C-alpha positions in Angstrom: 0.0 0.0 -0.1 1.5 3.4 -1.1 1.9 6.0 1.4 1.8 9.7 0.7 3.7 10.8 4.0 7.3 10.0 4.3 9.1 9.3 7.5 12.6 10.6 7.9 15.1 8.0 9.2 16.0 8.2 12.8 18.9 10.1 13.7 20.1 7.9 16.5 23.5 6.1 15.8 22.2 2.9 17.6 19.3 2.7 15.2 21.7 2.8 12.3 23.7 0.0 14.0 20.5 -2.0 14.6 19.5 -1.8 11.0 23.0 -2.8 9.8 22.8 -5.8 12.2 19.4 -6.7 10.7 20.9 -6.8 7.1 24.1 -8.6 8.6 22.1 -11.4 10.2 19.7 -11.6 7.4 22.6 -12.6 4.9 23.5 -15.5 7.1 20.0 -16.6 8.6 18.3 -19.7 7.0 15.8 -19.0 4.6 16.4 -15.2 4.2 15.0 -14.7 0.6 16.0 -18.1 -0.3 14.4 -21.0 -2.1 10.8 -21.1 -3.1 9.9 -18.2 -0.6 11.9 -15.4 -2.5 10.2 -13.0 -5.0 6.7 -13.3 -3.5 4.3 -10.8 -4.7 3.2 -8.3 -2.4 -0.3 -9.0 -0.9 -3.0 -6.6 -0.1 -1.9 -5.0 3.3 -3.7 -6.0 6.3 -4.7 -3.8 9.3 -1.9 -5.0 11.6 -3.1 -8.6 11.8 -6.8 -7.3 11.9 -7.9 -7.4 8.4 -8.5 -10.9 8.0 -11.5 -12.6 9.7 -11.1 -16.2 10.8 -13.4 -19.0 11.8 -13.7 -20.0 15.5 -10.7 -22.0 16.7 -11.2 -25.7 15.9 -11.0 -28.5 18.5 -7.9 -29.7 17.0 -6.0 -26.5 17.2 -3.0 -26.5 19.3 -3.5 -24.5 22.7 -1.1 -22.3 24.0 0.9 -23.3 27.1 -0.7 -22.2 30.3 1.2 -19.6 32.3 0.9 -19.0 36.1 -0.1 -15.4 35.2 -3.1 -16.2 32.9 -6.5 -15.1 34.2 -9.8 -16.8 33.5 -12.1 -15.3 31.0 -14.8 -13.1 32.4 -18.5 -13.5 31.2 -19.2 -10.0 31.0 -19.0 -7.8 27.9 -18.3 -4.7 29.8 -15.1 -3.1 29.2 -12.6 -4.0 32.1 -9.4 -2.2 33.4 -6.1 -3.1 32.0 -4.1 -5.6 34.0 -2.4 -3.9 36.9 1.2 -3.2 36.3 3.6 -6.0 37.4 7.2 -6.1 38.0 9.0 -2.8 38.6 10.0 -3.7 42.1 12.8 -5.8 41.0 16.2 -4.2 40.2 17.5 -4.6 36.7 18.3 -2.7 33.6 14.8 -1.8 32.9 13.9 -0.6 36.5 11.7 2.5 36.5 10.5 1.8 32.9 6.9 1.1 31.9 6.2 -1.2 29.0 2.7 -1.8 27.6 2.0 -5.1 25.7 -1.0 -5.1 23.5 -2.0 -8.8 22.6 -3.8 -8.5 19.2 -7.5 -9.4 19.0 -9.4 -11.5 21.6 -10.1 -15.3 21.3 -13.9 -14.5 22.0 -14.2 -11.8 19.4 -15.9 -14.1 17.0 -18.8 -14.3 19.5 -19.3 -10.7 19.7 -19.3 -9.6 16.0 -22.0 -6.9 16.6 -19.8 -5.2 19.5 -16.4 -5.4 17.4 -18.1 -4.3 14.3 -19.1 -1.1 16.0 -17.2 2.0 14.5 -14.9 3.9 16.6 -12.8 7.2 15.8 -9.3 6.8 15.0 -8.4 10.4 14.5 -8.6 10.5 10.6 -11.5 8.3 10.0 -13.8 5.6 11.7 -12.9 2.1 11.7 -14.1 -1.3 13.5 -13.8 -1.5 17.2 -11.7 -4.7 16.8 -11.7 -7.8 14.5 -11.3 -11.6 15.0 -7.8 -11.7 13.5 -6.8 -14.7 11.6 -5.7 -18.2 12.1 -3.8 -21.2 10.8 -5.6 -23.6 8.4 -5.7 -26.0 11.3 -7.8 -23.5 13.4 -4.9 -22.1 15.6 -6.1 -18.4 16.2 -4.0 -15.4 16.1 -5.7 -14.2 19.4 -4.4 -17.4 21.0 -0.8 -16.9 19.6 -0.7 -13.1 20.6 -1.7 -13.7 24.1 0.6 -16.6 24.6 3.5 -14.6 23.2 2.6 -11.5 25.3 2.7 -13.6 28.4 6.2 -14.8 27.7 7.3 -11.2 26.8 5.8 -10.0 30.1 7.8 -12.5 32.1 11.1 -11.7 30.3 10.7 -7.8 30.9 9.7 -8.4 34.4 13.1 -10.2 35.1 14.7 -7.0 33.9 12.9 -5.0 36.3 10.3 -3.3 34.0 6.9 -2.4 35.1 4.6 -4.1 32.7 0.8 -3.6 31.7 -1.4 -5.8 29.3 -4.1 -4.0 27.5 -6.2 -7.1 28.3 -5.3 -10.5 30.0 -8.2 -12.9 28.9 -10.3 -10.9 31.4 -13.1 -9.6 29.0 -15.5 -11.1 26.6 -14.4 -9.2 23.6 -11.8 -6.3 22.6 -10.8 -3.8 23.9 -11.4 -1.6 21.0 -8.5 -0.2 19.2 -9.1 3.4 20.5 -9.0 2.1 24.2 -6.0 -0.1 23.5 -4.1 3.3 22.5 -5.5 5.0 25.5 -4.3 2.4 27.9 -0.7 3.0 26.7 -1.2 6.8 26.8 -2.6 6.7 30.3 0.3 4.4 31.5 2.8 6.9 30.1 4.5 4.0 28.7 8.2 4.2 27.5 7.4 1.7 25.0 4.2 0.0 23.6 4.3 -3.3 21.3 1.1 -4.7 19.9 1.7 -8.4 19.1 0.0 -9.9 16.0 0.4 -12.6 13.3 -0.6 -12.0 9.6 -3.0 -13.7 7.3 -1.7 -13.4 3.7 -1.2 -15.8 0.8 0.7 -19.1 0.9 4.3 -18.4 0.0 4.4 -15.0 1.8 6.6 -15.5 4.6 8.5 -13.8 7.4 7.8 -11.1 10.0 7.4 -7.2 9.7 7.2 -4.4 12.3 4.7 -1.5 11.7 5.6 2.0 12.3 3.4 4.8 12.6 3.2 7.2 9.8 3.1 11.0 10.3 -0.6 11.7 10.8 -2.5 14.7 11.9 -6.1 15.0 12.0 -9.0 14.9 14.6 -7.7 13.2 17.6 -4.6 11.7 15.8 -1.2 13.4 15.9 1.8 11.1 15.7 4.6 13.9 15.2 6.2 13.3 18.6 6.2 9.6 18.2 7.2 8.9 14.6 11.0 9.2 15.2 11.1 7.3 18.5 8.8 4.6 17.2 11.0 4.1 14.2 14.0 3.6 16.4 12.0 1.2 18.6 10.7 -0.8 15.5 14.2 -0.8 14.0 15.8 -2.4 17.0 13.1 -5.0 17.4 13.2 -6.0 13.9 17.1 -6.5 14.1 16.9 -8.5 17.2 14.0 -10.6 16.1 16.0 -11.8 13.2 18.9 -12.7 15.5 16.8 -14.6 18.2 14.3 -16.4 15.8 16.4 -17.0 12.7 13.2 -15.8 10.8 13.6 -13.6 7.8 12.0 -10.2 7.1 8.8 -10.3 5.3 9.2 -11.1 1.6 6.0 -9.3 0.8 5.8 -6.2 2.8 8.6 -3.8 3.4 10.8 -4.7 0.6 12.7 -7.1 2.6 13.4 -4.6 5.4 11.3 -6.0 8.0 9.7 -2.6 8.4 6.3 -1.0 7.2 4.7 2.3 7.7 0.9 2.6 8.1 -1.4 5.6 8.7 -4.6 3.6 8.7 -4.2 1.9 12.3 -6.1 3.5 15.0 -3.7 1.9 17.7 -0.8 3.8 16.1 -2.7 7.1 15.1 -3.9 7.4 18.5 -0.8 6.8 20.4 0.9 9.6 22.2 3.9 7.4 23.2 6.2 5.2 21.1 4.6 2.2 19.7 4.9 -0.4 17.0 3.1 -3.4 15.7 4.9 -6.6 15.1 3.3 -9.3 12.6 5.4 -12.4 13.7 4.8 -14.3 10.7 2.0 -15.5 8.3 -0.4 -18.1 9.8 -1.8 -18.9 6.3 1.6 -20.2 5.1 2.2 -23.9 6.2 6.0 -23.3 6.9 5.3 -20.0 8.9 2.4 -21.7 10.7 4.7 -24.6 11.8 6.8 -21.9 13.6 4.0 -19.9 15.2 2.3 -23.0 16.6 5.6 -24.3 18.2 5.9 -23.2 21.8 9.8 -23.3 21.5 9.5 -20.8 18.6 7.1 -18.4 20.4 9.6 -18.2 23.2 12.2 -17.1 20.7 9.9 -14.6 19.4 9.0 -13.2 22.8 13.0 -13.2 23.4 13.3 -11.1 20.1 10.8 -8.7 21.0 12.1 -8.1 24.4 15.7 -7.7 23.3 14.5 -5.0 20.9 12.7 -3.2 23.7 15.6 -3.4 26.2 17.9 -2.1 23.4 15.6 0.9 22.9 15.1 1.7 26.5 18.7 1.4 27.3 19.8 3.2 24.1 
């Protein structure tokens, strides 16, 4: 999708080093633009993992490993407060820092289509409150994946002393809406926000990409203060995601850079703090799906995101 707003490259030297590291690791990582996965045609951009509706998870779908921090689903459809900040009391390199993790979608969104189809103001236009997300062909839902990775990411950041807030923790019937997801990060005055997703594109389209906010001014949206720091955050995550997972940058979005810029995502447009989305892979491609459904690979994905956040906050 072409964009009419350009974003200047970050001036921070560490970002340039991270970008160089991404390119260097990419040259040596297995499957980086190699074999049948190279030269894939660009698919129609999705809304940060939110543009493809998925069927309800099948009974045969793999279920993410339970964590001690997971909460039980609440039957009420009323909006609930975000999870209380955790960590922050421990000493570590991220002591005093607040990170908001936004698990994309909700496993129960498909049961509340009327509520999630409600239009909300994203500054420049109106869009759906939320969507169901996508799934693998076997029925492993994106919302299950994002919550599992978010739990793993929270644990890694807490160990470094960060205060961590989740926009939801399996504690509400649907949502939250995209405008509320942005508001949670803003009200927490987060030092960094990462929204975790997985894509739903054509077979043969493989790899991850990090979505950065475009320069947007309109209505409630003004990203002018977060464009540059968000690019720094996203560049570091992309470089370290390659290193920790061995996955290549997307061969269908971002020109093999692992970075994309979007101006149509409410979660980015309404953010007043540095924020990025990460599409960890394509759930509709069998090779990527094999990774996304692997608990071991999900731990590597969480590590890559955590290392990118740490690099940004300590930079």
